N, C-alpha and C positions, 0 to 999 in steps of 0.2 A: 875658605880658600879665597885668596886675593885675585885681583885682575890678572888675566893670563897674558903675560907679555911674550913676544916671540923669542925664540932661542937666540942666544948671543952669537952663535956661529952656525954655519951651514956648509956642508961638504961641497955644494955646487955653487957657492956664492963668495963674493969678496967679503972682507971684514966690514963690520958696520961702519957706515959713514953718516953724517948728519944729512937731513933732507936737502939743506941748502949749503953751498960752500961759503967761503969767507966773504965773497962779494955779494952774497944773498941770492945767487943763482941756483936753480935746481941742478942737482947732480945727475949723473947718468942713471939710466934705469937699473943697471947692475948694482950700483951703489945704493940706490933707493931700495932695492930688494933686500939689501942687508938689514934695513930697518923694518921693512914690511915683507918678510919672506913669503914665498909661495905656500899657500895652504895645501896644495897638491904635493909639493916636494917634502913638506913637513907633516903629511897626513897622519902617519903612524904616531908621531910625537903628540899631535893635537888630540887624537882619539885616545891615546893612553891617559891623557889628562881627563878626558870626558868619561872614561870608564866608570860605570856605576852612577853616573849623573843623569839628570833628566834634561835632554836637549830640546829646545824649542827653536824652530827654524823660521826666520823672517827673510823674505826675498823681495827685492825691488823687481820691477818688470822690464822697462825699456833699458837696454844696454846691459842687462844682467841675464834675464831669461830670453830676451829677443835682441837681435842686433839693432843698432841705431840706423834708421832708414830715412830717406828724404820725405816720404809721405807718412805721417803718423798713423794714418788709417791702415797702412800696410805692414805694421810692425808685428807680424805673426811669429809665434814661437814654433819651433819644429816639432814634429810628432815625437821625436826622440826626447826632446826637452820636456814635453808634456808628460810622457811616460815616466821620466826620471822624477819630476815633481810629484806625480801621483804616488810613486813608490816611496819617496821620502815622507809624504804626508801619511802614508799607512804606518810608517815607522815612528814618526815624531809629530807632535802638534806643529802645524805649518801655516803660516800666513803670508800673503802677498801684500806688500805695502807700497802703493804707487801714487804718483801725482795725477794719474788718469782718474776719471770717474770710476766708481766701483763697478757699475754696470758694464762699462767699456772694458775694464780689465777682465771681468768674468767672460765676456764674449771672446776675448783672445785666449784665455786659459781653459775655460769650460771644464773645470774640475770641481766636484762638489765636496771633496774631502779636504779642502783647504779653507781658511778664513780669508776675507778680503777687507782691506782698508784702502779706500780711494781718496782722492783729493788731498794727498799728503796727510792722511789720517783723519780728515774731517768728516769722513763717511765710513763708519764701521758697523758691521752687523755681527753679533755673536749670539749664541743660545741663551746666555744668562745675563750679559751685561756686566757692569761693574758696580759693586756696592758703594763705592765712593761717589758715584754720580746718580744714584737712584732717586734722589730728591730733586734733581734738576730737570728742567723742561727739555733739555737737549737729549735725554735718554728716553726713548719711547718703546714700549712693549707692543709687539705686533704678532701677526700670524702670517707665515709665508704661503705661497701657492700650494704647498703640499700639506698644509695644516700644522706645520711645526712652529713652536713658539720661538720668536727671535726678539732681540733688542737692538734697535737702531740708535747709534750715537752720532749726533750732528751738532757739534759745538758752534757752528757758524750759520745756523738756520736763519737767523734774523737778517743775514746779508744777501739771501737769495734774490729778492727783487732787484737790489742794486747791482748784483753780478750780471743779471740778464740785461739791465740797462747799459752796463759797461760793454758787454759783448756787442750789443747793437751799435753803440757809438764807434767802437773799434773797427767793426766790419765796414762801416760807412766811411771812416777816415783813412783806412789803409788799402782801399781797393786799387789805388794807383801803384802800390808796391807789389810788382809781379813776383809770385813765388811765396809770398807771405801767407800764413794760415792762422786763423783765429780758432782755437779749439775750446769748446765748452766742456769743462771738467767738473761741472755741477757747483762745487764750492770754491773753485779757483778757475782762472782763465790762463791758457797757455798760448803765447804768440810764437809760432815757429818761423824761423827765417833760414833754415838750412837750404831751401831751394831759391833763395834770393841770390841773384847772380853776381852782383857787385857790392863792394863794401860801402859805396856812397849811399845806395838804397837801404842798406842795413842801418847806417847812421841816421838816415831820414826816418826810418821806421822807429828807431829807438826814441828819437825826439818827438815823434807824433804820440807815441805811447806815454812818454813822460809828461807831455803837455796835457793830454787828456786826463791823466791820473792826478794832476794837480787839483782837479775838481772833486776828487774822492779821497780826502785825507785819511779815511778809515781803512785804506788799503795799502799794501806794500808791493813794491816791484822787486823781484829777485831774478838772478840770471842762472842759466844752466848750459847744457851742451846745445848751442845754436837755438836757444829759446829764451824768451822772457816770460816770467810767471807773475801773475797778479793774484795776490791772496788777501783775504780780509785780515785786519789787524786783531787777531785773536791769539791767545797764548797757547797755540797748538801747532805741532809739527810731527814728523815721522818718529822722532824720539818719544814724544808723549804718547803717540799711538802704540809704540812698542810697550810702554808701561801700562797702558790701558788694556791691551790684549793679554799681557802677562797676568794682570790682576783679574780680569774677567774669566781667564782660564784656570785660575786658582794657583798661580805660581809666584805671585808677588812676594809672599813671605817665606818662600822656600829657599833655604841655603843650598839645596841640592840641584837647583835648576841652572842650566848654562844656556843663555840666549845666544843664538848664532844669527848674525845679520849679514847678508850679501847685498851690496849695492855699489853703484858706479858714479853717482853724481853728488853735487854739493848738498842737496836736500837729505841725502843719506847720512851725511856727517852728524846730523842731529841724533840719529839712531846710534851711531858709533859712540857718541859722547855719553848717551844714556847707559850703554853697556859698560863703559868705563866707570860711570858713577855707581852702577850696581856692584862693580868690583869683581865680576867674573863673567866669562863668556868669550865669544869669538867675533869681533867686528872685522869683516873681510871686505876690502875694497876691490872692485873689478876695474882694472885699468892697465893699459899697455904703455902708459907714459908715467914718468915720475911726477908726483904732485903732492902738495900738502894734504895730509889726511889724519884723522883720529883713529883709523883702522890699525890693527896690529898685524894682520896677514893680508895677502893679496892673491888675486887670480887675474890672469891676463885679459880674458875676454869671455863671452858666453860659451865658447867651446870648452874652456877650462871649467866654467861653472857646471856644464853638463857632466864632464868627467868627475868633478868633485861630488856632485849629487848622486851619481851612480855609485861611487865608492862609499858614500855616506850610508846609503840604503843597504848596500852589501855588508858593510861593517856591522850594522844593526842585526842583520839576519844571520850572519855567520855563526855566532855562538849558539843560536837556536838549532841550526843545521848540524853543528858538531855534537849537540847533546842527543840527537835522535839516534 
């Protein structure tokens, strides 16, 4: 089966329009939905395609399972969302892939029946690991607190001392920018400026970060939703994390698997691209505005995500219920 493109028409939407008009400007949200239709409005069509296939669910955290908030330490998911993710994970292999550190995401989610990939996939733990990386020093076998065998995959381990040095320098140099937050996400650093009150201070903050990072050529700066992110220059991202997880869970060579990835930010585009390269699956962007994306379907916000996950778990359980 090839890559699953969205339907060409939809009863509640305008006909398909390009994401940008002739002047290169983004079209209206309604027109954008023509190209990236709602995964909720098209739920039955999507699941008809998935019938008899092995779905593997990948979820971003901030902006997908939880709302975007001013204080990153307060980005709690609702009890209803936690319950929905738990039910989905009982039905399908499920992983949360986040820019946050793996431990921090777990503290927010607190579910043991899902897999976690933190630091944009640079911190992954699975029961078996990946055979493709077993000879590399970045994949380490260990035993968790419950005595279970786990494999930790850390492709950026060598950068840890420098990351801590960068965090120290950033905190010292940005203290005068009120509202800015430097977040240690283990293998990457996130600079939050959502609470910085004026644009001039945001510009100053950006210049400070760029100036500091000139001294660290082995790191890259990227942007997100009111954040700057500093990551080591390693060939790894959320897309490669999806590939690693599929392989470690035994799905990489299966033509029967359909990866489903829900995410809202630029870093999630790497995962969408990988699903396109695989040639089958459901890349779903979470956005209430029209924007360029590699996703084929969309959901408006975390409330839509909650509804979608509830329906997904129900869809899996319904055939079992009917056969009883």
